[in-house]
N, C-alpha and C positions, 0 to 999 in steps of 0.2 A: 569176663566169661572163663569159667574154670576149665572147660575143655581146650582151652589154648595151651595148657600144660602139657598136652601131647606133643606139641611142636616146639615149645619154647621152654628152656633155652634152645636155640638153634642147635641141632646135632649134625655132626659131620661124620661120615663113615669113609675111612680110607683104607685101601688095601693094595697089594702089589701082586700082580699076576706071575704066572710061571715064567714070562719072558721079561721080568723085571720092569714092567711098565705100572707105574703108580696110577691109580684110579681114585677119585672123590666123587661122593655122592651127597647130596642134602637137599632139602626142600627149599625151593625158591623163595626168598623173603616175600615177593608179590603174591605167590600162592597162599603162604600164610596170612597175609593181610586180607586177602579175598575171603579165604575159608572162615576166618573169624570175625570179620568186619572191624578189624583193628583201625583205630583212628589213623588219618594220613600222617599226623604229626610224629606218631611212633614209627610209621612205616620207614622213615629216613633211618631212624637207628637200627632196624633190621638190615636195610640195604647197605649200610656201612660195613657190615660184617663180610660181604662177598669178596671184596679186594683181599682181606685178611686171609680168607680160606684159600682164595687162588695163589696168593704169595707163598703160603705154607705148603701148598701142593707142588708149587714149581721147584721148591727146595732152597 
């Protein structure tokens, strides 16, 4: 489905507020899976990215 290109590759927005707190926002991989009807076998590949994002955000 070509429309999945709106959300893939998964994008992450990170920013720091005026109090030096870092924030991270991204679409949950399960949301992307449901939205586009992605096969469950591919869903695990998307879910594997979440710990990487969280580790990067933690610094």
